[in-house]
C-alpha positions as CSV (number, residue, x, y, z in Angstrom):
1,M,26.2,-40.8,27.0
2,S,29.4,-40.0,25.1
3,V,31.3,-36.7,25.9
4,W,30.9,-35.8,22.2
5,V,27.3,-36.2,22.4
6,K,26.9,-34.0,25.2
7,Y,29.0,-31.3,23.6
8,A,27.0,-31.6,20.2
9,V,23.8,-31.3,22.2
10,S,25.0,-28.2,24.0
11,V,26.2,-26.5,20.8
12,I,22.9,-27.3,19.1
13,V,20.9,-25.9,22.1
14,S,23.0,-22.7,22.3
15,L,22.8,-22.2,18.5
16,L,19.1,-22.5,18.5
17,A,18.7,-20.0,21.5
18,S,21.0,-17.6,19.8
19,L,18.9,-17.9,16.6
20,G,15.7,-17.4,18.6
21,I,17.0,-14.3,20.3
22,Y,18.2,-12.8,16.9
23,Y,14.8,-13.7,15.2
24,S,12.8,-11.9,18.0
25,G,15.1,-9.0,18.0
26,Y,14.6,-8.8,14.2
27,M,10.8,-8.9,14.4
28,A,10.8,-6.3,17.1
29,G,12.8,-3.9,14.8
30,K,10.6,-4.7,11.9
31,N,7.4,-3.8,13.8
32,N,9.1,-0.6,15.1
33,A,9.9,0.4,11.6
34,E,6.5,-0.3,10.4
35,L,5.2,1.9,13.1
36,K,7.5,4.8,12.2
37,V,6.3,4.5,8.5
38,V,2.8,4.6,9.7
39,K,3.3,7.6,11.9
40,E,5.0,9.5,9.2
41,T,2.2,8.8,6.7
42,V,-0.3,10.2,9.1
43,E,1.9,13.2,9.7
44,V,2.0,13.8,5.8
45,V,-2.0,13.3,5.6
46,K,-2.4,15.8,8.4
47,Y,0.0,18.3,6.8
48,V,-1.8,18.0,3.4
49,E,-5.1,18.5,5.1
50,K,-3.9,21.7,6.7
51,Q,-2.6,23.0,3.5
52,K,-5.9,22.1,1.6
53,A,-7.8,23.9,4.3
54,K,-5.6,27.0,4.1
55,I,-5.9,27.1,0.3
56,Y,-9.7,26.7,0.3
57,S,-10.0,29.4,3.1
58,K,-8.7,32.0,0.6
59,P,-11.2,33.9,-1.7
60,N,-11.2,33.1,-5.4
61,V,-10.1,35.7,-7.8
62,G,-12.8,36.8,-10.0
63,R,-12.6,37.6,-13.8
64,D,-12.1,41.4,-13.4
65,G,-9.6,41.0,-10.4
66,A,-7.6,38.5,-12.5
67,L,-7.6,40.9,-15.4
68,R,-6.4,43.8,-13.2
69,L,-3.7,41.6,-11.8
70,F,-2.6,40.5,-15.3
71,E,-2.4,44.1,-16.5
72,R,-0.2,45.0,-13.5
73,G,2.0,42.2,-14.4
74,I,1.5,40.3,-11.1
75,L,-0.2,37.2,-12.8
């Protein structure tokens, strides 16, 4: 085997190895980013549910109460 052939094979092998390492790191980062987005979405949903529960737990204002508040300038 020629020296140039050995050199070319070693360059190709090292290039493929570095591309494989880069690709695996890229995929790991992509999966981590997707997990982060999912976690943030779950947190937003939980926050919305808490706020909805807080709103639903308050009593509704009746017609007479709303008129009194409107007359006082609160509504």
